[in-house]
DRENDO-1510 file (C-alpha; in Angstrom, 1 decimal, always signed):
<recs>
REC; n; res; u; v; w
REC; 1; MET; -11.2; -14.0; -14.3 .
REC; 2; SER; -8.8; -11.3; -15.2 .
REC; 3; ASP; -5.7; -10.5; -13.1 .
REC; 4; LYS; -6.1; -6.8; -14.1 .
REC; 5; THR; -7.2; -4.6; -11.3 .
REC; 6; GLU; -9.9; -2.1; -12.2 .
REC; 7; ASN; -9.4; +1.6; -11.8 .
REC; 8; VAL; -12.1; +3.2; -9.8 .
REC; 9; LEU; -13.4; +6.8; -9.3 .
REC; 10; ARG; -16.6; +6.7; -7.2 .
REC; 11; ILE; -18.3; +9.9; -6.2 .
REC; 12; THR; -19.8; +9.5; -2.6 .
REC; 13; LYS; -21.2; +13.0; -2.1 .
REC; 14; ILE; -21.8; +16.0; -4.3 .
REC; 15; LYS; -23.3; +19.4; -3.4 .
REC; 16; ASP; -22.8; +22.9; -4.6 .
REC; 17; ASP; -19.6; +23.4; -2.7 .
REC; 18; VAL; -18.5; +19.8; -1.8 .
REC; 19; CYS; -17.5; +16.8; -3.8 .
REC; 20; GLU; -16.3; +13.7; -2.0 .
REC; 21; PHE; -14.9; +10.8; -3.9 .
REC; 22; VAL; -12.9; +7.6; -3.7 .
REC; 23; LEU; -10.0; +7.1; -6.1 .
REC; 24; ARG; -8.6; +3.6; -6.2 .
REC; 25; ASN; -6.0; +1.6; -8.1 .
REC; 26; VAL; -4.7; +4.5; -10.2 .
REC; 27; ASP; -1.1; +5.6; -10.8 .
REC; 28; THR; +0.1; +8.3; -8.5 .
REC; 29; SER; +0.7; +10.6; -11.5 .
REC; 30; ILE; -3.0; +10.5; -12.3 .
REC; 31; ALA; -4.0; +11.2; -8.6 .
REC; 32; ASN; -1.4; +14.1; -8.5 .
REC; 33; ALA; -2.7; +15.6; -11.7 .
REC; 34; LEU; -6.3; +15.5; -10.4 .
REC; 35; ARG; -5.1; +17.1; -7.1 .
REC; 36; ARG; -3.3; +19.9; -9.0 .
REC; 37; VAL; -6.4; +20.6; -11.1 .
REC; 38; MET; -8.6; +20.8; -8.0 .
REC; 39; ILE; -6.1; +23.2; -6.3 .
REC; 40; SER; -5.9; +25.4; -9.3 .
REC; 41; GLU; -9.7; +25.9; -9.2 .
REC; 42; VAL; -9.7; +27.4; -5.7 .
REC; 43; PRO; -9.7; +31.2; -5.8 .
REC; 44; THR; -6.7; +32.7; -4.0 .
REC; 45; ILE; -5.6; +36.1; -2.9 .
REC; 46; ALA; -2.1; +37.6; -2.7 .
REC; 47; ILE; -1.1; +39.1; +0.6 .
REC; 48; ASP; +1.6; +41.8; +0.2 .
REC; 49; LEU; +1.9; +43.4; +3.6 .
REC; 50; VAL; +0.9; +42.2; +7.1 .
REC; 51; ASP; +1.0; +44.5; +10.1 .
REC; 52; VAL; +0.6; +42.7; +13.4 .
REC; 53; GLU; -0.6; +45.0; +16.1 .
REC; 54; ASN; -1.0; +42.7; +19.1 .
REC; 55; ASN; +0.1; +39.1; +18.8 .
REC; 56; THR; -1.1; +37.0; +21.8 .
REC; 57; SER; -0.5; +33.6; +20.2 .
REC; 58; VAL; +2.4; +31.2; +20.7 .
REC; 59; LEU; +3.5; +31.8; +17.1 .
REC; 60; THR; +6.0; +34.5; +16.3 .
REC; 61; ASP; +4.9; +37.4; +14.1 .
REC; 62; GLU; +7.1; +36.1; +11.3 .
REC; 63; VAL; +5.5; +32.6; +11.4 .
REC; 64; TYR; +2.0; +34.1; +11.5 .
REC; 65; CYS; +2.7; +36.4; +8.6 .
REC; 66; ALA; +4.3; +33.7; +6.5 .
REC; 67; SER; +1.4; +31.3; +7.1 .
REC; 68; SER; -1.1; +33.9; +6.0 .
REC; 69; ARG; +0.2; +33.5; +2.5 .
REC; 70; TYR; -1.6; +30.2; +2.2 .
REC; 71; ASP; -5.1; +31.7; +2.7 .
REC; 72; THR; -7.7; +31.2; +0.0 .
REC; 73; ALA; -10.4; +33.6; -1.0 .
REC; 74; TYR; -13.0; +30.9; -0.5 .
REC; 75; LYS; -14.8; +30.9; +2.8 .
REC; 76; PRO; -17.3; +28.0; +3.3 .
REC; 77; HIS; -20.8; +28.2; +4.7 .
REC; 78; GLY; -21.8; +31.5; +3.2 .
REC; 79; ARG; -19.1; +33.6; +5.0 .
REC; 80; LYS; -17.8; +36.4; +2.9 .
REC; 81; LEU; -14.1; +37.4; +2.7 .
REC; 82; GLN; -13.5; +40.8; +4.2 .
REC; 83; ILE; -10.4; +42.7; +3.4 .
REC; 84; HIS; -9.7; +45.9; +5.4 .
</recs>
């Protein structure tokens, strides 16, 4: 028997818009590189100006506007992105 641990990438589910996998026994730099590639493939939009008319949430307007910067253009389950 070998003492060497085997690197594993096992795909558990794959569909048109979903891929689930298990990644084991790899260096963190490899896992991080894979994560960066996946993030770079997600379409994003740039939000330049946000005008809040009536904020009824517990978040301040500034926090709400700042968090909207992290939205992606991808909406799952067939929903379309609408920009007004």
